[in-house]
ZADO-1210 file (C-alpha; in nm, 4 decimals, padded with zeros to 6 digits):
<atoms>
<atom x="09.2143" y="12.0882" z="09.5365" code="UNK" pos="1"/>
<atom x="09.2583" y="11.8162" z="09.8027" code="UNK" pos="2"/>
<atom x="09.4081" y="12.0754" z="10.0384" code="UNK" pos="3"/>
<atom x="09.1021" y="12.3023" z="10.0124" code="UNK" pos="4"/>
<atom x="09.3109" y="12.5918" z="09.8768" code="UNK" pos="5"/>
<atom x="09.2052" y="12.8600" z="09.6284" code="UNK" pos="6"/>
<atom x="09.3764" y="12.6998" z="09.3258" code="UNK" pos="7"/>
<atom x="09.0448" y="12.6007" z="09.1719" code="UNK" pos="8"/>
<atom x="08.8755" y="12.7083" z="08.8459" code="UNK" pos="9"/>
<atom x="08.5941" y="12.8700" z="09.0449" code="UNK" pos="10"/>
<atom x="08.8013" y="13.0289" z="09.3228" code="UNK" pos="11"/>
<atom x="09.0337" y="13.3244" z="09.3813" code="UNK" pos="12"/>
<atom x="09.3319" y="13.1344" z="09.2440" code="UNK" pos="13"/>
<atom x="09.1548" y="13.0224" z="08.9271" code="UNK" pos="14"/>
<atom x="09.4211" y="13.1818" z="08.7039" code="UNK" pos="15"/>
<atom x="09.6860" y="12.9684" z="08.8794" code="UNK" pos="16"/>
<atom x="09.4792" y="12.6554" z="08.8209" code="UNK" pos="17"/>
<atom x="09.4455" y="12.7305" z="08.4495" code="UNK" pos="18"/>
<atom x="09.8080" y="12.8406" z="08.4103" code="UNK" pos="19"/>
<atom x="09.9342" y="12.5194" z="08.5691" code="UNK" pos="20"/>
<atom x="09.7278" y="12.3183" z="08.3216" code="UNK" pos="21"/>
<atom x="09.7633" y="12.5204" z="08.0011" code="UNK" pos="22"/>
<atom x="10.0990" y="12.6966" z="08.0051" code="UNK" pos="23"/>
<atom x="10.4256" y="12.5209" z="07.9158" code="UNK" pos="24"/>
<atom x="10.5795" y="12.7346" z="08.1921" code="UNK" pos="25"/>
<atom x="10.3343" y="12.6209" z="08.4604" code="UNK" pos="26"/>
<atom x="10.2758" y="12.3013" z="08.6592" code="UNK" pos="27"/>
<atom x="10.1916" y="12.1740" z="09.0068" code="UNK" pos="28"/>
<atom x="10.4129" y="12.0078" z="09.2647" code="UNK" pos="29"/>
<atom x="10.2483" y="11.7835" z="09.5217" code="UNK" pos="30"/>
<atom x="10.3512" y="11.5893" z="09.8305" code="UNK" pos="31"/>
<atom x="10.1630" y="11.2655" z="09.8963" code="UNK" pos="32"/>
<atom x="10.1246" y="11.0590" z="10.2117" code="UNK" pos="33"/>
<atom x="09.9504" y="10.7217" z="10.1985" code="UNK" pos="34"/>
<atom x="09.8325" y="10.7995" z="09.8432" code="UNK" pos="35"/>
<atom x="09.6686" y="11.1249" z="09.9538" code="UNK" pos="36"/>
<atom x="09.7882" y="11.4741" z="09.8604" code="UNK" pos="37"/>
<atom x="09.8824" y="11.6631" z="10.1784" code="UNK" pos="38"/>
<atom x="10.0671" y="11.9605" z="10.0268" code="UNK" pos="39"/>
<atom x="10.0645" y="12.1282" z="09.6877" code="UNK" pos="40"/>
<atom x="10.2171" y="12.4278" z="09.5111" code="UNK" pos="41"/>
<atom x="10.1538" y="12.5973" z="09.1826" code="UNK" pos="42"/>
<atom x="10.4947" y="12.6030" z="09.0124" code="UNK" pos="43"/>
<atom x="10.5877" y="12.8496" z="08.7418" code="UNK" pos="44"/>
<atom x="10.8882" y="12.9630" z="08.5402" code="UNK" pos="45"/>
<atom x="10.9566" y="13.3302" z="08.4789" code="UNK" pos="46"/>
<atom x="10.8984" y="13.4673" z="08.1305" code="UNK" pos="47"/>
<atom x="11.1456" y="13.5072" z="07.8435" code="UNK" pos="48"/>
<atom x="11.4534" y="13.7077" z="07.9296" code="UNK" pos="49"/>
<atom x="11.4205" y="13.5990" z="08.2931" code="UNK" pos="50"/>
<atom x="11.3437" y="13.2359" z="08.2284" code="UNK" pos="51"/>
<atom x="11.6182" y="13.1116" z="08.4544" code="UNK" pos="52"/>
<atom x="11.3996" y="13.1282" z="08.7661" code="UNK" pos="53"/>
<atom x="11.1604" y="12.8627" z="08.8989" code="UNK" pos="54"/>
<atom x="10.9034" y="12.9580" z="09.1653" code="UNK" pos="55"/>
<atom x="10.7149" y="12.7289" z="09.4039" code="UNK" pos="56"/>
<atom x="10.4446" y="12.9875" z="09.4591" code="UNK" pos="57"/>
<atom x="10.3642" y="12.8922" z="09.8208" code="UNK" pos="58"/>
<atom x="10.2834" y="12.5853" z="10.0319" code="UNK" pos="59"/>
<atom x="09.9210" y="12.4763" z="10.0648" code="UNK" pos="60"/>
<atom x="09.8601" y="12.1946" z="10.3150" code="UNK" pos="61"/>
<atom x="09.5648" y="12.0033" z="10.4495" code="UNK" pos="62"/>
<atom x="09.4410" y="12.1321" z="10.7845" code="UNK" pos="63"/>
<atom x="09.4977" y="11.8039" z="10.9665" code="UNK" pos="64"/>
<atom x="09.8753" y="11.8007" z="10.9170" code="UNK" pos="65"/>
<atom x="10.0816" y="11.8710" z="11.2280" code="UNK" pos="66"/>
<atom x="10.4172" y="12.0343" z="11.2934" code="UNK" pos="67"/>
<atom x="10.6231" y="11.7193" z="11.2333" code="UNK" pos="68"/>
<atom x="10.4683" y="11.6735" z="10.8897" code="UNK" pos="69"/>
<atom x="10.5238" y="12.0434" z="10.8107" code="UNK" pos="70"/>
<atom x="10.8944" y="12.0030" z="10.8801" code="UNK" pos="71"/>
<atom x="10.9153" y="11.7002" z="10.6520" code="UNK" pos="72"/>
<atom x="10.7296" y="11.8867" z="10.3788" code="UNK" pos="73"/>
<atom x="10.9748" y="12.1773" z="10.4042" code="UNK" pos="74"/>
<atom x="11.2646" y="11.9364" z="10.3663" code="UNK" pos="75"/>
<atom x="11.1004" y="11.7868" z="10.0565" code="UNK" pos="76"/>
<atom x="11.0582" y="12.1355" z="09.9062" code="UNK" pos="77"/>
<atom x="11.4280" y="12.1980" z="09.9626" code="UNK" pos="78"/>
<atom x="11.5059" y="11.8637" z="09.7999" code="UNK" pos="79"/>
<atom x="11.2894" y="11.9580" z="09.5015" code="UNK" pos="80"/>
<atom x="11.4815" y="12.2844" z="09.4661" code="UNK" pos="81"/>
<atom x="11.8135" y="12.1001" z="09.4841" code="UNK" pos="82"/>
<atom x="11.7021" y="11.8527" z="09.2165" code="UNK" pos="83"/>
<atom x="11.5622" y="12.1168" z="08.9792" code="UNK" pos="84"/>
<atom x="11.8239" y="12.3895" z="08.9928" code="UNK" pos="85"/>
<atom x="12.0953" y="12.3620" z="08.7308" code="UNK" pos="86"/>
<atom x="11.8758" y="12.1613" z="08.4956" code="UNK" pos="87"/>
<atom x="11.6811" y="12.2789" z="08.1891" code="UNK" pos="88"/>
<atom x="11.8353" y="12.6232" z="08.2231" code="UNK" pos="89"/>
<atom x="11.7041" y="12.6865" z="08.5754" code="UNK" pos="90"/>
<atom x="11.9545" y="12.8963" z="08.7695" code="UNK" pos="91"/>
<atom x="11.7497" y="12.9889" z="09.0768" code="UNK" pos="92"/>
<atom x="11.4615" y="12.8281" z="09.2650" code="UNK" pos="93"/>
<atom x="11.2395" y="13.0376" z="09.4924" code="UNK" pos="94"/>
<atom x="10.9575" y="12.9773" z="09.7405" code="UNK" pos="95"/>
<atom x="10.6708" y="13.2250" z="09.7821" code="UNK" pos="96"/>
<atom x="10.6042" y="13.3204" z="10.1437" code="UNK" pos="97"/>
<atom x="10.2567" y="13.4767" z="10.1414" code="UNK" pos="98"/>
<atom x="09.9477" y="13.2901" z="10.2688" code="UNK" pos="99"/>
<atom x="10.1575" y="12.9808" z="10.3306" code="UNK" pos="100"/>
<atom x="10.0197" y="12.6992" z="10.5466" code="UNK" pos="101"/>
<atom x="10.3719" y="12.6478" z="10.6804" code="UNK" pos="102"/>
<atom x="10.5397" y="12.9176" z="10.8876" code="UNK" pos="103"/>
<atom x="10.8119" y="13.0629" z="10.6625" code="UNK" pos="104"/>
<atom x="11.0585" y="13.2452" z="10.8831" code="UNK" pos="105"/>
<atom x="11.3670" y="13.3779" z="10.7116" code="UNK" pos="106"/>
<atom x="11.5156" y="13.6595" z="10.5052" code="UNK" pos="107"/>
<atom x="11.2476" y="13.7522" z="10.2543" code="UNK" pos="108"/>
<atom x="11.3042" y="13.9628" z="09.9441" code="UNK" pos="109"/>
<atom x="11.0855" y="14.1208" z="09.6817" code="UNK" pos="110"/>
<atom x="11.0405" y="13.9145" z="09.3681" code="UNK" pos="111"/>
<atom x="11.2978" y="14.0482" z="09.1149" code="UNK" pos="112"/>
<atom x="11.1004" y="13.9414" z="08.8067" code="UNK" pos="113"/>
<atom x="10.7517" y="13.9778" z="08.6644" code="UNK" pos="114"/>
<atom x="10.4589" y="13.7518" z="08.7391" code="UNK" pos="115"/>
<atom x="10.3960" y="13.5153" z="08.4456" code="UNK" pos="116"/>
<atom x="10.0988" y="13.5667" z="08.2194" code="UNK" pos="117"/>
<atom x="09.8233" y="13.3158" z="08.1593" code="UNK" pos="118"/>
<atom x="09.7864" y="13.1855" z="07.8013" code="UNK" pos="119"/>
<atom x="09.5056" y="13.4349" z="07.7398" code="UNK" pos="120"/>
<atom x="09.7161" y="13.7226" z="07.8724" code="UNK" pos="121"/>
<atom x="09.5552" y="13.7879" z="08.2094" code="UNK" pos="122"/>
<atom x="09.7788" y="13.8392" z="08.5109" code="UNK" pos="123"/>
<atom x="09.8089" y="13.5475" z="08.7478" code="UNK" pos="124"/>
<atom x="09.7075" y="13.5581" z="09.1124" code="UNK" pos="125"/>
<atom x="10.0240" y="13.4870" z="09.3093" code="UNK" pos="126"/>
<atom x="10.1530" y="13.4488" z="09.6647" code="UNK" pos="127"/>
<atom x="10.5111" y="13.5228" z="09.5630" code="UNK" pos="128"/>
<atom x="10.5291" y="13.9016" z="09.6003" code="UNK" pos="129"/>
<atom x="10.7823" y="13.8177" z="09.8702" code="UNK" pos="130"/>
<atom x="11.0036" y="13.5127" z="09.8333" code="UNK" pos="131"/>
<atom x="11.3026" y="13.3275" z="09.9722" code="UNK" pos="132"/>
<atom x="11.5704" y="13.1753" z="09.7508" code="UNK" pos="133"/>
<atom x="11.5997" y="12.8014" z="09.8046" code="UNK" pos="134"/>
<atom x="11.8834" y="12.7245" z="09.5632" code="UNK" pos="135"/>
<atom x="12.1299" y="12.8858" z="09.3237" code="UNK" pos="136"/>
<atom x="12.3114" y="12.6746" z="09.0643" code="UNK" pos="137"/>
<atom x="12.6428" y="12.8509" z="09.1298" code="UNK" pos="138"/>
<atom x="12.6417" y="12.7463" z="09.4961" code="UNK" pos="139"/>
<atom x="12.6975" y="12.3995" z="09.6336" code="UNK" pos="140"/>
<atom x="12.5093" y="12.4878" z="09.9503" code="UNK" pos="141"/>
<atom x="12.1483" y="12.6045" z="09.9620" code="UNK" pos="142"/>
<atom x="12.0906" y="12.9790" z="09.9871" code="UNK" pos="143"/>
<atom x="11.8136" y="12.9368" z="10.2428" code="UNK" pos="144"/>
<atom x="11.9041" y="12.7170" z="10.5352" code="UNK" pos="145"/>
<atom x="11.6042" y="12.4895" z="10.5909" code="UNK" pos="146"/>
<atom x="11.7503" y="12.3814" z="10.9245" code="UNK" pos="147"/>
<atom x="11.7071" y="12.7397" z="11.0466" code="UNK" pos="148"/>
<atom x="11.3450" y="12.7336" z="10.9417" code="UNK" pos="149"/>
<atom x="11.2914" y="12.4001" z="11.1166" code="UNK" pos="150"/>
<atom x="11.4524" y="12.5418" z="11.4309" code="UNK" pos="151"/>
<atom x="11.2045" y="12.8293" z="11.4142" code="UNK" pos="152"/>
<atom x="10.9261" y="12.5757" z="11.3632" code="UNK" pos="153"/>
<atom x="11.0374" y="12.3961" z="11.6791" code="UNK" pos="154"/>
<atom x="11.0208" y="12.7231" z="11.8702" code="UNK" pos="155"/>
<atom x="10.6701" y="12.7906" z="11.7379" code="UNK" pos="156"/>
<atom x="10.5671" y="12.4377" z="11.8326" code="UNK" pos="157"/>
<atom x="10.6909" y="12.4874" z="12.1893" code="UNK" pos="158"/>
<atom x="10.4907" y="12.8097" z="12.2188" code="UNK" pos="159"/>
<atom x="10.1786" y="12.6371" z="12.0862" code="UNK" pos="160"/>
<atom x="10.2215" y="12.3494" z="12.3306" code="UNK" pos="161"/>
<atom x="10.2597" y="12.5915" z="12.6219" code="UNK" pos="162"/>
<atom x="09.9429" y="12.7727" z="12.5117" code="UNK" pos="163"/>
<atom x="09.7604" y="12.4384" z="12.5133" code="UNK" pos="164"/>
<atom x="09.8773" y="12.3584" z="12.8665" code="UNK" pos="165"/>
<atom x="09.7773" y="12.7054" z="12.9889" code="UNK" pos="166"/>
<atom x="09.4347" y="12.6564" z="12.8316" code="UNK" pos="167"/>
<atom x="09.3918" y="12.3162" z="12.9992" code="UNK" pos="168"/>
<atom x="09.4864" y="12.4559" z="13.3402" code="UNK" pos="169"/>
<atom x="09.2434" y="12.7446" z="13.3004" code="UNK" pos="170"/>
<atom x="08.9495" y="12.5258" z="13.1933" code="UNK" pos="171"/>
<atom x="09.0163" y="12.2621" z="13.4580" code="UNK" pos="172"/>
<atom x="09.0196" y="12.5231" z="13.7345" code="UNK" pos="173"/>
<atom x="08.6921" y="12.6661" z="13.6036" code="UNK" pos="174"/>
<atom x="08.5056" y="12.3400" z="13.5443" code="UNK" pos="175"/>
<atom x="08.6272" y="12.1085" z="13.8180" code="UNK" pos="176"/>
<atom x="08.6011" y="12.1448" z="14.1967" code="UNK" pos="177"/>
<atom x="08.9406" y="12.1571" z="14.3680" code="UNK" pos="178"/>
<atom x="08.9298" y="11.7897" z="14.4608" code="UNK" pos="179"/>
<atom x="08.9057" y="11.6933" z="14.0911" code="UNK" pos="180"/>
<atom x="09.1700" y="11.9323" z="13.9523" code="UNK" pos="181"/>
<atom x="09.4303" y="11.6619" z="13.8968" code="UNK" pos="182"/>
<atom x="09.6448" y="11.8541" z="13.6489" code="UNK" pos="183"/>
<atom x="09.6537" y="12.1681" z="13.8637" code="UNK" pos="184"/>
<atom x="09.7036" y="11.9605" z="14.1806" code="UNK" pos="185"/>
<atom x="10.0110" y="11.7965" z="14.0297" code="UNK" pos="186"/>
<atom x="10.1637" y="12.1401" z="13.9609" code="UNK" pos="187"/>
<atom x="10.1932" y="12.0704" z="13.5897" code="UNK" pos="188"/>
<atom x="10.3232" y="12.3818" z="13.4184" code="UNK" pos="189"/>
<atom x="10.4437" y="12.2732" z="13.0741" code="UNK" pos="190"/>
<atom x="10.4094" y="12.0114" z="12.8007" code="UNK" pos="191"/>
<atom x="10.6836" y="11.7926" z="12.9444" code="UNK" pos="192"/>
<atom x="10.5003" y="11.7830" z="13.2763" code="UNK" pos="193"/>
<atom x="10.1718" y="11.6950" z="13.1058" code="UNK" pos="194"/>
<atom x="10.3400" y="11.4141" z="12.9107" code="UNK" pos="195"/>
<atom x="10.4967" y="11.2753" z="13.2288" code="UNK" pos="196"/>
<atom x="10.1611" y="11.2941" z="13.4097" code="UNK" pos="197"/>
<atom x="09.9769" y="11.1119" z="13.1268" code="UNK" pos="198"/>
<atom x="10.2542" y="10.8558" z="13.0860" code="UNK" pos="199"/>
<atom x="10.2962" y="10.9144" z="12.7124" code="UNK" pos="200"/>
<atom x="10.2834" y="11.2146" z="12.4831" code="UNK" pos="201"/>
<atom x="09.9142" y="11.2984" z="12.4456" code="UNK" pos="202"/>
<atom x="09.7115" y="11.4516" z="12.1661" code="UNK" pos="203"/>
<atom x="09.5023" y="11.7529" z="12.2635" code="UNK" pos="204"/>
<atom x="09.2064" y="11.9182" z="12.0937" code="UNK" pos="205"/>
<atom x="09.0925" y="12.2565" z="12.2241" code="UNK" pos="206"/>
<atom x="08.8059" y="12.4972" z="12.1600" code="UNK" pos="207"/>
<atom x="08.7490" y="12.8508" z="12.2803" code="UNK" pos="208"/>
<atom x="08.4691" y="13.0803" z="12.3838" code="UNK" pos="209"/>
<atom x="08.5363" y="13.3405" z="12.1153" code="UNK" pos="210"/>
<atom x="08.4892" y="13.0989" z="11.8246" code="UNK" pos="211"/>
<atom x="08.2804" y="12.8210" z="11.9767" code="UNK" pos="212"/>
<atom x="08.0862" y="12.9733" z="12.2672" code="UNK" pos="213"/>
<atom x="08.2737" y="12.7717" z="12.5303" code="UNK" pos="214"/>
<atom x="08.6262" y="12.6977" z="12.6471" code="UNK" pos="215"/>
<atom x="08.7239" y="12.3332" z="12.6576" code="UNK" pos="216"/>
<atom x="08.9641" y="12.0570" z="12.5708" code="UNK" pos="217"/>
<atom x="08.9987" y="11.6864" z="12.5016" code="UNK" pos="218"/>
<atom x="09.3121" y="11.4921" z="12.5969" code="UNK" pos="219"/>
<atom x="09.3607" y="11.1474" z="12.4448" code="UNK" pos="220"/>
<atom x="09.6330" y="10.8918" z="12.3760" code="UNK" pos="221"/>
<atom x="09.6709" y="10.5906" z="12.1493" code="UNK" pos="222"/>
<atom x="09.4589" y="10.3808" z="12.3864" code="UNK" pos="223"/>
<atom x="09.2117" y="10.6003" z="12.5712" code="UNK" pos="224"/>
<atom x="09.0479" y="10.9373" z="12.6261" code="UNK" pos="225"/>
<atom x="09.2056" y="11.0925" z="12.9331" code="UNK" pos="226"/>
<atom x="08.9697" y="11.3857" z="12.9768" code="UNK" pos="227"/>
<atom x="08.7006" y="11.5921" z="12.8042" code="UNK" pos="228"/>
<atom x="08.6045" y="11.9174" z="12.9714" code="UNK" pos="229"/>
<atom x="08.4044" y="12.2211" z="12.8643" code="UNK" pos="230"/>
<atom x="08.2617" y="12.5154" z="13.0542" code="UNK" pos="231"/>
<atom x="07.9458" y="12.5344" z="12.8428" code="UNK" pos="232"/>
<atom x="07.7366" y="12.3753" z="12.5708" code="UNK" pos="233"/>
<atom x="07.9126" y="12.3176" z="12.2421" code="UNK" pos="234"/>
<atom x="07.7918" y="12.3882" z="11.8897" code="UNK" pos="235"/>
<atom x="07.7224" y="12.0739" z="11.6914" code="UNK" pos="236"/>
<atom x="08.0253" y="12.1495" z="11.4754" code="UNK" pos="237"/>
<atom x="08.2636" y="12.1082" z="11.7705" code="UNK" pos="238"/>
<atom x="08.0901" y="11.7894" z="11.8819" code="UNK" pos="239"/>
<atom x="08.1335" y="11.6454" z="11.5348" code="UNK" pos="240"/>
<atom x="08.4984" y="11.7522" z="11.5292" code="UNK" pos="241"/>
<atom x="08.5545" y="11.5722" z="11.8612" code="UNK" pos="242"/>
<atom x="08.4018" y="11.2516" z="11.7279" code="UNK" pos="243"/>
<atom x="08.5810" y="11.2857" z="11.3950" code="UNK" pos="244"/>
<atom x="08.9149" y="11.3198" z="11.5732" code="UNK" pos="245"/>
<atom x="08.8413" y="11.0128" z="11.7843" code="UNK" pos="246"/>
<atom x="08.7284" y="10.8152" z="11.4788" code="UNK" pos="247"/>
<atom x="09.0537" y="10.9004" z="11.3029" code="UNK" pos="248"/>
<atom x="09.2601" y="10.7949" z="11.6046" code="UNK" pos="249"/>
<atom x="09.0617" y="10.4816" z="11.6970" code="UNK" pos="250"/>
<atom x="08.9585" y="10.3726" z="11.3499" code="UNK" pos="251"/>
<atom x="09.0274" y="10.0020" z="11.4015" code="UNK" pos="252"/>
<atom x="09.0277" y="09.9499" z="11.7764" code="UNK" pos="253"/>
<atom x="08.8244" y="10.0258" z="12.0885" code="UNK" pos="254"/>
<atom x="08.9197" y="10.2900" z="12.3435" code="UNK" pos="255"/>
<atom x="08.8469" y="10.3524" z="12.7094" code="UNK" pos="256"/>
<atom x="08.7355" y="10.6590" z="12.9014" code="UNK" pos="257"/>
<atom x="08.6033" y="10.7716" z="13.2395" code="UNK" pos="258"/>
<atom x="08.2982" y="10.9905" z="13.1867" code="UNK" pos="259"/>
<atom x="08.0627" y="11.1914" z="13.4014" code="UNK" pos="260"/>
<atom x="07.7059" y="11.0695" z="13.3654" code="UNK" pos="261"/>
<atom x="07.5342" y="11.3980" z="13.2789" code="UNK" pos="262"/>
<atom x="07.7980" y="11.5407" z="13.0473" code="UNK" pos="263"/>
<atom x="08.0550" y="11.3414" z="12.8475" code="UNK" pos="264"/>
<atom x="07.8756" y="11.0084" z="12.9058" code="UNK" pos="265"/>
<atom x="07.5494" y="11.1541" z="12.7759" code="UNK" pos="266"/>
<atom x="07.7449" y="11.2999" z="12.4846" code="UNK" pos="267"/>
<atom x="07.8894" y="10.9664" z="12.3627" code="UNK" pos="268"/>
<atom x="07.5626" y="10.7831" z="12.4341" code="UNK" pos="269"/>
<atom x="07.3862" y="11.0154" z="12.1911" code="UNK" pos="270"/>
<atom x="07.6190" y="10.8982" z="11.9166" code="UNK" pos="271"/>
<atom x="07.5997" y="10.5348" z="12.0260" code="UNK" pos="272"/>
<atom x="07.2174" y="10.5465" z="12.0197" code="UNK" pos="273"/>
<atom x="07.2379" y="10.6514" z="11.6555" code="UNK" pos="274"/>
<atom x="07.4599" y="10.3580" z="11.5672" code="UNK" pos="275"/>
<atom x="07.7851" y="10.5476" z="11.5229" code="UNK" pos="276"/>
<atom x="07.9650" y="10.3537" z="11.7964" code="UNK" pos="277"/>
<atom x="07.9074" y="10.0624" z="12.0308" code="UNK" pos="278"/>
<atom x="07.9469" y="10.0607" z="12.4081" code="UNK" pos="279"/>
<atom x="08.1373" y="09.7390" z="12.4714" code="UNK" pos="280"/>
<atom x="08.1741" y="09.7873" z="12.8473" code="UNK" pos="281"/>
<atom x="08.0006" y="10.0235" z="13.0901" code="UNK" pos="282"/>
<atom x="08.0937" y="10.0201" z="13.4585" code="UNK" pos="283"/>
<atom x="07.8794" y="10.2627" z="13.6594" code="UNK" pos="284"/>
<atom x="07.9364" y="10.4327" z="13.9958" code="UNK" pos="285"/>
<atom x="08.3148" y="10.4076" z="13.9791" code="UNK" pos="286"/>
<atom x="08.3288" y="10.7508" z="14.1424" code="UNK" pos="287"/>
<atom x="08.0759" y="11.0024" z="14.2714" code="UNK" pos="288"/>
<atom x="08.0552" y="11.3771" z="14.2284" code="UNK" pos="289"/>
<atom x="07.7615" y="11.5068" z="14.4280" code="UNK" pos="290"/>
<atom x="07.4551" y="11.3199" z="14.3067" code="UNK" pos="291"/>
<atom x="07.6227" y="11.2190" z="13.9818" code="UNK" pos="292"/>
<atom x="07.8263" y="10.9097" z="13.9079" code="UNK" pos="293"/>
<atom x="08.1106" y="10.8372" z="13.6715" code="UNK" pos="294"/>
<atom x="08.1265" y="10.5558" z="13.4171" code="UNK" pos="295"/>
<atom x="08.4257" y="10.3586" z="13.2988" code="UNK" pos="296"/>
<atom x="08.3415" y="10.2799" z="12.9373" code="UNK" pos="297"/>
<atom x="08.4944" y="10.0928" z="12.6479" code="UNK" pos="298"/>
<atom x="08.3817" y="10.2236" z="12.3084" code="UNK" pos="299"/>
<atom x="08.4344" y="10.1324" z="11.9444" code="UNK" pos="300"/>
<atom x="08.3273" y="10.3084" z="11.6288" code="UNK" pos="301"/>
<atom x="08.0970" y="10.1190" z="11.3955" code="UNK" pos="302"/>
<atom x="08.1277" y="10.1078" z="11.0182" code="UNK" pos="303"/>
<atom x="07.8443" y="10.3613" z="11.0056" code="UNK" pos="304"/>
<atom x="08.0408" y="10.5923" z="11.2350" code="UNK" pos="305"/>
<atom x="08.3579" y="10.5618" z="11.0308" code="UNK" pos="306"/>
<atom x="08.1608" y="10.6385" z="10.7135" code="UNK" pos="307"/>
<atom x="08.0029" y="10.9432" z="10.8780" code="UNK" pos="308"/>
<atom x="08.3395" y="11.1000" z="10.9556" code="UNK" pos="309"/>
<atom x="08.5032" y="10.9881" z="10.6328" code="UNK" pos="310"/>
<atom x="08.7461" y="10.7439" z="10.7950" code="UNK" pos="311"/>
<atom x="08.8514" y="10.4236" z="10.6212" code="UNK" pos="312"/>
<atom x="08.9111" y="10.1192" z="10.8392" code="UNK" pos="313"/>
<atom x="09.2739" y="10.0145" z="10.8175" code="UNK" pos="314"/>
<atom x="09.4005" y="09.6909" z="10.6711" code="UNK" pos="315"/>
<atom x="09.5598" y="09.4381" z="10.9112" code="UNK" pos="316"/>
<atom x="09.9053" y="09.5415" z="10.7837" code="UNK" pos="317"/>
<atom x="09.8333" y="09.9116" z="10.8464" code="UNK" pos="318"/>
<atom x="09.7005" y="09.8306" z="11.1940" code="UNK" pos="319"/>
<atom x="10.0135" y="09.6295" z="11.2717" code="UNK" pos="320"/>
<atom x="10.2345" y="09.9167" z="11.1572" code="UNK" pos="321"/>
<atom x="10.0417" y="10.1610" z="11.3780" code="UNK" pos="322"/>
<atom x="10.0702" y="09.9234" z="11.6724" code="UNK" pos="323"/>
<atom x="10.4472" y="09.8974" z="11.6242" code="UNK" pos="324"/>
<atom x="10.4803" y="10.2759" z="11.6060" code="UNK" pos="325"/>
<atom x="10.2689" y="10.3161" z="11.9203" code="UNK" pos="326"/>
<atom x="10.4804" y="10.0653" z="12.1114" code="UNK" pos="327"/>
<atom x="10.7974" y="10.2391" z="12.0004" code="UNK" pos="328"/>
<atom x="10.6676" y="10.5717" z="12.1312" code="UNK" pos="329"/>
<atom x="10.5442" y="10.4467" z="12.4648" code="UNK" pos="330"/>
<atom x="10.7487" y="10.4038" z="12.7811" code="UNK" pos="331"/>
<atom x="06.9572" y="10.7367" z="10.9624" code="UNK" pos="332"/>
<atom x="06.8385" y="10.9721" z="11.2379" code="UNK" pos="333"/>
<atom x="07.1248" y="11.2057" z="11.1915" code="UNK" pos="334"/>
<atom x="07.2684" y="11.3919" z="11.4849" code="UNK" pos="335"/>
<atom x="07.2856" y="11.6985" z="11.2589" code="UNK" pos="336"/>
<atom x="06.9215" y="11.7611" z="11.3532" code="UNK" pos="337"/>
<atom x="07.0327" y="11.8853" z="11.6940" code="UNK" pos="338"/>
<atom x="07.1579" y="12.2390" z="11.7483" code="UNK" pos="339"/>
<atom x="07.4000" y="12.1644" z="12.0294" code="UNK" pos="340"/>
<atom x="07.5615" y="11.8710" z="12.2033" code="UNK" pos="341"/>
<atom x="07.5927" y="11.8535" z="12.5792" code="UNK" pos="342"/>
<atom x="07.9440" y="11.8528" z="12.7147" code="UNK" pos="343"/>
<atom x="07.8771" y="12.1248" z="12.9672" code="UNK" pos="344"/>
<atom x="08.0251" y="12.1295" z="13.3136" code="UNK" pos="345"/>
<atom x="08.2754" y="11.8756" z="13.4367" code="UNK" pos="346"/>
<atom x="08.3476" y="11.5676" z="13.2345" code="UNK" pos="347"/>
<atom x="08.6105" y="11.3061" z="13.2721" code="UNK" pos="348"/>
</atoms>
């Protein structure tokens, strides 16, 4: 599946995959964005005698989708329930809540009907042991208030943003000397403060010692990389994720950054030397830290780099649309041969 979920003939949810293809009571419901599937559900109808119920078994989403997209997807699921209920004998539409890629917060209940059977009689793997009712044909209003769920999503998002800020403050105080702790020095305590300090709402990627062997973060905007900092060497996987995220964000345009010579500058140079990006501008000695200097650089991904991270260069129309949205928001030798990439110590 495009979302990487288990609904695959050779995975845990294989029975769902076959049921959706072979049974007249099974199907799949997908949400697309820019011609790519970003969310999918196995959909099934309860068996004879209880055939008035339709179940969207759960919500499987691609990992790259953020909170805003999750909220839109939830609204589309509610719309699907509204459009389906009352037609073809469907009296109730439910949503499974287990193993969902979207936080389902609400009044759950046990499924009041049996799991459907596959055409060959085997029981189906399901994530609908607990469910919420999205729609009942006897009611004009929905039985599950999606606005409540979205409100809960907003609360979760605020908690996640605060955790990100706390992580940034911790890493900055560990990695930087006091004179370079700009975020701590400006007494930034929350996401609103970070956004005001940056000048626009930033995107942040983080990694942690437990999973990656080091604590760190990258802050970037639509035009530049504000900061990359890590308190130790990173596994190659994290380095590739950093570059992949940048390639996705700066697919069709250059970006600027201030980088410490022995850490983040060396990091991007390693990729540039392999032809994945070009260094369009490089101003050295813009600032000193001990014996090391900082570089102001202007970088752009090459076609080889975009291919490496699976990013398609945008058409002029897509680039123009992105530029409008940004303005509206603003006030060969493969690197896989290496075991680690150097982003240790302070980087800017």
